[in-house]
C-alpha positions in Angstrom: 127.3 74.3 45.9 126.3 77.7 47.3 128.1 79.3 50.1 126.7 81.8 52.6 128.5 85.2 52.4 130.2 86.2 55.6 128.4 89.5 55.6 125.1 87.8 55.4 126.0 85.5 58.3 127.0 88.4 60.4 123.7 90.2 59.7 121.7 87.1 60.7 123.7 86.7 64.0 123.1 90.4 64.7 119.4 90.1 64.1 119.1 87.0 66.3 121.1 88.7 69.1 118.7 91.7 69.0 115.7 89.4 69.1 117.1 87.5 72.1 117.9 90.7 73.9 114.4 92.1 73.3 112.8 88.9 74.6 115.0 89.0 77.7 114.0 92.5 78.5 110.3 91.8 77.9 110.4 88.7 80.1 112.3 90.5 82.9 109.8 93.3 83.1 110.3 96.4 85.2 112.6 96.2 88.3 110.6 95.1 91.4 110.2 97.6 94.2 110.9 96.7 97.7 110.8 97.9 101.4 113.9 97.8 103.6 115.2 98.6 107.0 118.8 99.5 108.0 120.7 100.3 111.1 124.5 100.8 111.2 126.2 98.3 113.4 123.0 96.9 114.8 123.4 94.2 117.4 121.3 92.4 119.9 120.5 94.2 123.2 121.8 97.5 121.7 120.0 100.6 123.1 118.7 103.7 121.4 119.2 102.3 117.9 118.1 104.4 114.9 116.3 102.4 112.3 116.0 103.8 108.8 113.0 102.5 106.8 112.5 102.9 103.1 109.7 101.9 100.8 109.7 102.2 97.0 106.6 103.2 95.1 105.0 100.6 92.9 102.2 102.8 91.5 102.4 104.9 88.3 99.2 106.8 89.1 99.0 107.4 92.9 101.2 108.7 95.7 102.1 107.0 98.9 100.1 108.2 101.9 100.9 105.9 104.8 103.2 103.2 106.1 102.0 100.9 108.8 104.6 98.7 110.6 103.8 95.6 112.6 106.6 95.3 115.2 108.3 92.0 115.8 108.2 90.2 119.2 110.5 91.9 121.7 109.7 95.4 120.6 106.5 97.3 121.7 105.0 100.5 120.4 106.1 102.3 123.6 109.8 101.4 122.7 109.6 103.5 119.5 110.2 107.2 119.3 109.9 109.5 116.2 111.3 113.0 115.8 109.4 115.5 113.7 111.1 115.8 110.4 112.5 112.3 110.4 110.3 111.4 107.4 108.4 113.2 104.7 107.4 116.8 105.4 104.2 117.0 107.5 104.0 113.3 108.1 103.0 112.2 111.6 103.8 109.3 113.8 101.1 107.4 115.7 101.4 104.2 117.8 98.9 101.3 117.3 98.1 98.2 119.2 100.5 96.1 117.1 103.1 98.8 116.0 102.8 102.2 114.6 102.0 104.3 111.5 103.8 107.1 109.7 101.4 109.0 107.4 100.5 112.4 105.9 99.7 114.1 102.6 100.2 112.0 99.5 103.6 112.1 98.0 104.2 112.8 94.3 103.5 109.8 92.0 106.5 107.6 91.9 108.2 109.1 94.9 109.7 106.7 97.5 109.4 107.0 101.3 112.2 107.1 103.9 112.0 107.8 107.6 113.9 107.2 110.8 112.7 105.9 114.2 114.6 105.1 117.4 114.2 101.8 119.3 114.8 101.9 123.1 116.5 98.4 122.9 116.7 95.7 120.4 115.8 92.2 121.6 118.3 89.4 121.9 117.7 87.7 118.5 119.5 87.1 115.3 117.1 89.0 113.0 114.0 91.0 113.1 111.2 91.2 110.5 109.1 94.4 110.3 105.9 93.6 108.3 104.8 96.8 106.5 101.6 97.9 104.8 102.1 100.6 102.2 99.0 102.6 101.3 98.4 104.8 98.3 96.1 107.7 97.6 93.9 105.5 95.4 93.3 103.0 98.1 95.8 100.4 96.9 97.9 98.7 99.5 101.3 97.0 99.0 101.8 94.3 101.7 105.4 93.8 102.5 104.7 91.0 104.9 106.2 87.8 103.5 108.8 86.0 105.6 111.7 84.1 104.1 110.0 80.7 104.7 106.7 81.8 103.1 107.8 84.1 100.3 105.6 83.5 97.2 107.7 85.3 94.6 108.3 84.0 91.1 112.0 83.7 91.6 112.7 87.0 89.8 112.4 89.3 92.9 108.7 90.0 92.4 107.6 88.9 95.9 106.8 91.2 98.8 109.3 90.3 101.6 109.0 92.0 104.9 111.9 94.4 105.7 114.4 92.4 107.7 117.2 93.5 110.0 120.0 91.1 110.8 121.7 91.6 114.2 125.2 90.9 115.4 125.7 89.1 118.7 125.1 91.2 121.9 128.1 93.1 123.2 129.8 91.6 126.3 127.9 92.5 129.5 124.8 93.7 127.6 121.6 93.0 129.5 117.9 93.6 128.9 116.6 96.8 130.4 113.5 97.0 132.4 110.2 97.1 130.4 109.1 100.5 129.2 106.8 101.9 131.9 103.2 102.5 130.8 101.1 105.3 132.3 98.3 103.9 134.5 95.0 105.7 134.4 94.6 108.0 137.4 91.9 107.4 140.0 90.5 109.8 142.6 91.7 109.3 146.1 89.1 107.9 148.5 90.8 109.6 151.5 89.5 113.0 152.5 91.7 116.0 152.2 92.1 118.8 154.7 90.3 121.3 152.4 87.4 119.0 151.9 86.2 117.1 155.0 84.7 113.7 154.5 81.0 113.4 154.0 79.6 110.7 156.2 77.9 107.8 154.4 74.2 107.1 155.0 75.1 104.2 157.2 77.5 106.2 159.3 75.0 109.1 159.6 72.3 106.6 160.7 74.7 105.2 163.3 75.5 108.7 164.6 71.8 109.6 164.9 71.1 106.4 166.7 74.0 107.2 169.2 72.6 110.7 169.8 69.1 109.3 170.5 70.5 106.7 172.8 72.5 109.4 174.7 69.3 111.5 175.1 67.3 108.5 176.3 69.9 107.4 178.8 70.0 110.8 180.4 66.2 111.4 180.6 65.5 108.0 182.2 67.4 108.5 185.5 66.1 112.1 185.8 62.5 110.8 185.4 63.1 108.1 188.1 64.6 110.6 190.5 61.6 112.9 190.0 59.2 110.1 190.6 61.0 109.1 193.8 60.9 112.6 195.2 57.2 112.9 194.3 56.4 109.7 196.1 58.5 110.7 199.1 56.7 114.1 199.3 53.3 112.5 199.1 54.2 110.0 201.9 55.4 112.8 204.1 52.2 114.8 203.5 50.0 111.8 204.3 52.0 111.1 207.4 51.6 114.7 208.6 47.8 114.6 208.1 47.4 111.4 210.0 49.5 112.9 212.9 47.3 116.0 213.0 44.1 114.0 213.0 45.2 112.0 215.9 
């Protein structure tokens, strides 16, 4: 009866281990990228909170050019401020109807993005999800928009969850501040100024002309009647004089 040599058994186990390790690495694939948001000590109703956003590159041939963030309920674009230099060199901040964008010249291939914005006040909630669209120079877009209840990942971290910020409970006495004022469009004043007198409207001008005509007519009428009375009186006196002379 043949026996397997211990050295042979060891070689076989080593080979099997190497195959298993290779298979595990192949199945796992490359580490999944992600987008994230952080804020030190963030709590509900906190004011002037700095949020640090980061997004990893998933492309091996194009650079990131833009990040668009869709703000969660309770935060408006007017509540967000961005300081020049808080992100990649030369990138600009621009508010949108649903959030904001941070964009600029494409970054080197494989380079990640990190930038900081300040929020006027965080809402009174337990967590905030900041859906993010990550654009590349070749037109590709990574959509970091999945919420926890709708993530479609394969269980190995390959989904695209939206950056999420968990908040601590509000500090005692913290209250919501008044809404951020929005600039109303300016309109020209309808009241005349001292330097520019009011121009009468056509209806007002017509009324003024009518009044002037009425004033002229009302003055001419009594003068005409008085002249007629004097003329008639003079004629009657002349006739009376002639009759007296004839007699």
